[in-house]
N, C-alpha and C positions, 0 to 999 in steps of 0.2 A: 433430036439434037440430046447428046450424050454429056456427061459430064470428063474430065481430062483427068480427072481419079479413080475412076471404075478400074480401072488395071493396075491403081497400086492397091487399092482395095481385092481384087483375084488374086493377087500377088500373097497379099498379107495370108492369106490360106494357107499358102507353102509355105511360108518364112517363118519362124520362132519369133520375131518381133518386127512391128511394121517397118516401113522402109520413111527415109525422113519426108518423102513428100508424101504422104500419106497424112501429115500432122497440117498440111496447108491445103486446103479447099480451093482449087483452082475452077471455080465455072466458064466452059465455052460456050456463052450462046444461053438459053434458056433449057434449063433442064426437063421443070415439067415435074410429072409423075414418076421418070424412071427416076430421078432424084428422091424419091419417097422410098423408093426398092430398095434403091439402093441402101440407102440409109437403114432401114429395115432390118437386113443383110446383114449391115456392116456389128449393127448392134447387139442381132442375133448371135455373130460370130465371138461377140467379145464376151458376151454370157455364158455363152459355150464353154470359151476357155475357160472363165472365171469358176463356174462349177469344177471343171477335170482338172483346175490346180488345187481348187479345194479337199476332191477327192483326193489326190496324191498324198496331199497333206496328212488328211483323217486315218489314209491305210499306211501310212509311214511312222512306224514308231520311234523315231530318231528324235523325228520334228516335234518340239515341245509344247503344249500349248500353254504353257503358265510364263511366269513375271522371269521365269531367268534365263538369263542370256549369258556366253560365251562368248569370252575375250581371249584371245591366242595373242601375247608377245612377241616382238621381234625374236624372242629366244626359243618362240614353239612350243610354249607352256598356254595352256588355256586356263583359264580361272571361271568360276562359275559365280554371276552375281544377279543376287534377284533385286528388281526395278523396283523402288518405292510408287505407289499409283496413288491420284487425289485425295484417296480417303484418310493414307498415313500420312500426307504432305501438311494436307489443312489442319491437323490439331495442332502440328506443328506451327505450322505463322499464327494459329491462334494463340499458342504458350507465348511466340516470338514477340507478338502484337499486345500482349498480357504486360508482357515486360517491358519492353519500350515505351507504354504508355505511364506504367509505374516510375520508372526510371525518369517520366519528363515530368508528373506528377511530382514527382521528390525537388527535382532541380526547380521547378518553378516555386515551391514554397519556401525551398531555401534563400530564392532570390526576392520572394517577399520579404521576408525578414533584411535584404541589404537594403529592397526601396523603402523600407521604413527608416533606417537608419539613412536615409538622405540620397543615395543614389539609383532613383526611381529610372531615369532616363539607359542610364550605365547596365543596370539589372535586367532592363526589357533587352538590350540588345546580348545578351549575354544568353536571354534565354530563346530568342527567335534562334539564332545559331544554336544553342543544342536542337530546337526542333527541327532544323536545317539535318545536320549530324544525323540526328537518332533515324530521320524519314529516309533521307537516301545512304547512307553508311554504316547503319548497325549491321544487318546481313555480310556485307561486304567484309569487314572489320573483324568480324567474330567468324566466319568461312575464310579467313585469310589466316588469323593466329590460333584457329581453333582444329586447323587441317578439314576445313570443307563440312566444319558442323558451327550452329548459334545454338544457343542453351535448350530451344524449342527443337531443334533436330538429334541433339543428345538423348533429350530426355525418350522419344521416340527412336531412337536406336536407330536415326538413319544418317548417312553423310554424302556430301557431293561428291565424285569423281569425274575425272576426263573421260569422254565416250574407247578413252582405251586403257579406262581401268589407273591412270594416274592422279596424284592428287594436282588440286585445281593448284593456281598462282594468284596471286593479287588481284591482277587485271581482270580474267576470269570471273575471283569472287566478288568484285564490284560492280562490274558491267552486267550479270545476269541479275542482280539484285535492282540494278537501276531500272533495267529495262521490265522488272514487274509490275511497271506502273499498265504499261499496254495490257498485259491479261486483265486487267481489272475492268476493264470497257467490255462491254456499253455500259453505261451509266443511266441510272435511272433517276430522274425527276424528283425533286422533294414536292412537286404539285400534287404527286399522289395522295400526300396526307396531308394538304390543304393549304399547303403554302402557293404565298401569290408571286413569287419570282419561281421562273424558271432554272431553279437550282440541279444542276447535274452531279449528286454528289454520291451516289448509293453506288457500289461498284457490285457488279454480277458476275464478273470472274468468268464470263462466258467464253473469253476471247483464248484466255488459259485453260479452259478445259477442254474445248474445242479441239487446240493445238496437241494437249496431251492426247487425247483419246484415238487422234488421224497417224500415231508410231508409237512403235513397240517397248522405248524406252520412259515411256510417259513423259518428252520433254516439256516444257512450254518453251514458250516465244525465245527466254533468257538464254534456256538451255543449249535450245538451235542455234543461235547465235555464236553462243561460249565454245561449243564445244563439250557439252555436260550432262553429267546424269544425276539420279537420283536414288543411292543404291540402300538396302538394309544391309544394316550389319550383323551379321551373325556371331552374338553372345555365347560362348559356350563358357558357363560356369561348371568349375570343378568345385565339389565337397571336401574340402582341405585335402588331406594326405591320403592317401589310397593306402590299405594294407596288405601286407604280401603275405601269405600263408605260406610259400615256400622258403625254404632256410635256408636252401642253398645259394639264393640273390643273395646271401649277406656275407658267406664264403667268397663268391665270384667275385664281388664287388673289393674284395682286399688283392687281388690279383690286378686292377685296373691300374696303370701308371701313377704314381701318387703328384705328379706334375702336369695330370692331363686335366684339363679348367674347362668345365661343362659351360658349351654359351647360354645368354638369353632365349635364342629362337628352339635352339637341342633341346633345353631343361623345359621349355613350354610341351614340344614333343614327346618328349619322354610323359611329362603330365598327362598325357590327351591318351596317350597309349595306355599307361598302365591303369587309366579312371576305366576304360574302353574294354581293355582285354578279355574282361570277366563276361561278355557277352557273345566272347568269339570262339569257334571252335578251335584245337588244335590246330588243325591243319590252314584254318582263316588267322594264327597268329605268326605262325611259321613264314607264310607268303607276308605279311602285312608287314613286322618286325624285317623282312631278310633281306627291303634296299639297305635300309640302316646298317643294321647289326655287322654283313660282309665288310663294309672298309672298317667299319671300327674295328674288328677282329684282325685283320691285316694290319693296321694302325698299333694296336695292342699286343702284337706276337705274338696272339694266341691261338691255338689250333683251329682248323676250320672249321670241327665238326662240334664245337662248343655252340649250343644251341642258342638261337639269335632271340625266343624268347626271354632268354634267363639272363641275358648279356643286358640285354633292355631293363628288363626289369633290376638287373646289378646296379646300372650306370644309374638307375631312381634311387635305388635304395640310398646310394652313395649319394647323392645331390640333394634329396630333402628328407631323408632320414640321420644318415651318420654324421654328415654335417653339422643340420641343425641341433644335433643333439650334443656335437661337441663344442659350438656355440654358446650354446646354454650352459655349459661346466663352468666354473672360474677359472680363471686364466691359470692360476698354479695347476690345475687339473686337467690342462689340455695337452696334446703332444706338442704342441711347441715350447718351445723357449719364454719363459716371460720375461728374459732378459734381453731376448729379441725384439719382444714387439715397439 
């Protein structure tokens, strides 16, 4: 007797993926040793394909093996994010746990004075409500109003985003924190420490760790349900105002239209470029500055052969040096009239 799905297994070798019928094992009669041999061939084929897929990943330099993922927006713009693993998220969780415990202790101490004043049952009710809110809604409230961060996450430099790189909403923030309880299982009993009653109150976090290890974004169960992930924020720290050695930057800054206002995003871009330009060669400076300087030259009506690097330095000088120096002058010595202020 032969198995009905043996033909599907033969087709599996010639197709890129198994047919749906290969997932349903329907036997006709007693397969006996034939079933065992076909099963071994099937497992051998799957193992060989897994090895070939692994070799393709190792041979392809474009495939990254770190925790960086790429998200492409509907506008076809790609952003790279570094997802936060358990060793980065667990300290943030411990910090939030300590903050939550400290808040709870402070509340109970305050309610203790209220109880001594004659409000015993009322104080106990407030304490129980506070325990419930802190236990179930601490993370959700903070992540809603702090743009995906709790105090612990902010200290550790991580943030919760959706899987497409967007900020999370209130429903996602609350639900992913409520489902954190599932990540605590299985629980260990206090009987391990000599307790007489089988109280399972010691979390092992195995459900959350196993789930995070099985996907590339390190998503726990709450993240999978809500479509969220935790990423590492890239903190770019700039060391004050960069020094410009080229005096032509100050001269070119005078030709920038006086009514031109530098936006906040453009100011950050100028600061990042000028801070790092000393590490670039002249050719690299022209290549990087060209994308931003070309539309600005057209907007200002300047000559197209103006140095792109020099133009960005001139805008930086005007934004961070000239304007700041003018703001530090007394009102009577500034370029604007005191009467107009």
